[in-house]
C-alpha positions in Angstrom: 0.0 0.0 0.0 1.3 3.4 -0.9 0.4 6.7 0.8 1.1 10.4 0.6 0.8 12.4 3.8 -0.1 16.0 3.9 2.4 18.3 5.7 0.0 18.7 8.6 0.3 14.9 9.3 4.1 15.1 9.4 3.9 18.2 11.7 1.5 16.4 14.1 3.7 13.3 14.1 6.7 15.5 15.0 5.2 17.0 18.1 2.5 14.6 19.3 2.1 10.8 19.6 -1.4 10.5 18.2 -2.8 9.0 15.0 -0.3 10.8 12.7 2.6 9.4 14.8 1.1 5.9 14.6 1.1 6.2 10.8 4.7 7.1 10.8 5.4 4.1 13.0 3.7 1.9 10.3 5.9 3.5 7.7 9.0 2.9 9.9 8.1 -0.8 10.1 7.9 -0.8 6.3 4.2 -1.9 6.3 3.3 0.9 3.9 5.3 3.0 1.4 5.4 6.8 1.9 5.5 8.9 -1.3 6.5 12.5 -0.9 7.6 15.3 -3.2 10.4 17.8 -2.6 7.7 20.5 -2.3 6.1 18.6 0.6 9.4 18.1 2.4 10.4 21.8 1.8 7.1 22.9 3.3 7.6 20.6 6.3 11.1 21.9 6.9 9.9 25.5 6.6 7.1 25.0 9.2 9.2 23.1 11.8 12.0 25.6 11.6 9.8 28.7 12.2 11.0 30.4 15.3 7.7 30.4 17.1 7.4 26.6 16.6 11.0 26.0 17.8 10.4 28.1 20.9 7.1 26.4 21.8 8.2 22.8 21.5 11.9 22.7 21.6 12.1 19.9 24.2 9.4 17.7 22.7 10.7 18.2 19.2 14.0 16.5 20.1 12.1 13.5 21.3 9.7 12.8 18.5 11.2 14.3 15.3 13.4 11.4 14.7 10.6 9.2 13.5 9.6 11.8 11.0 13.2 12.1 9.8 13.3 8.4 9.4 10.0 8.3 7.5 11.2 11.0 5.2 14.4 9.2 4.6 12.5 6.0 3.8 10.1 7.7 1.5 10.1 7.6 -2.2 10.5 11.1 -3.5 8.7 12.0 -6.7 8.8 15.0 -8.9 5.2 15.6 -10.1 5.0 16.3 -13.8 1.3 17.2 -14.0 -0.1 20.4 -12.5 -3.4 19.8 -10.9 -5.9 22.5 -9.9 -8.6 20.7 -8.0 -8.4 22.4 -4.6 -9.9 25.8 -5.4 -10.1 27.0 -1.8 -6.4 26.7 -1.1 -4.3 26.1 -4.2 -1.2 25.2 -2.2 -2.9 21.9 -1.3 -2.8 20.9 -4.9 0.9 19.8 -4.4 -0.4 17.0 -2.2 -2.6 15.7 -5.0 0.1 16.1 -7.6 2.5 14.1 -5.5 -0.1 11.3 -4.9 -1.0 11.1 -8.6 2.7 11.0 -9.6 3.4 8.3 -7.0 0.3 6.3 -7.9 -0.7 6.1 -4.2 -3.8 4.5 -2.7 -4.4 7.1 0.0 -3.8 10.7 0.8 -3.8 11.2 4.5 -4.6 14.7 5.7 -6.3 16.8 8.4 -7.0 19.6 5.9 -10.7 20.2 5.3 -10.1 21.4 1.7 -8.5 18.0 0.8 -10.9 15.9 2.9 -13.9 17.5 1.2 -12.7 16.1 -2.1 -12.9 12.5 -0.7 -11.3 10.9 -3.7 -9.4 11.9 -6.8 -8.6 9.6 -9.7 -9.2 6.6 -7.5 -7.0 7.9 -4.6 -9.0 8.1 -1.4 -8.4 11.1 0.8 -8.8 10.3 4.5 -7.9 11.4 8.0 -5.2 9.7 10.0 -7.8 8.1 12.3 -9.8 6.7 9.4 -6.7 5.5 7.7 -5.6 3.6 10.8 -9.0 1.8 10.8 -8.6 1.0 7.1 -5.1 -0.3 7.6 -6.1 -2.5 10.5 -9.0 -4.0 8.5 -6.7 -4.8 5.5 -4.3 -6.8 7.6 
């Protein structure tokens, strides 16, 4: 099974040990493949290196960021060739769909309402971390 995670899932997994973190543990155990683009990785790095983020969570970041780093290192990096304009409310979210299409993934995992409202694009299901974990458990 191949997945693309939205940047917000990577951020959540960096600082908290909830559903997003559990997904990265699954990736770490190589039970699913993570497909990312350089744009998604750049956005993630931009967000976690913002001064206000570093100040708020400096101690916790040191503890949990390593699993995100490992997941990114294990991921397959794609360079989307097709520009997609399906997320009208927030065009920056299109990069997630572009990555997923290029990587031929099964699921996009996001907490972003604009993406979740689409539900499915070209056979790629768009779901929350919680719902993905349920799907994953049922497919085992």
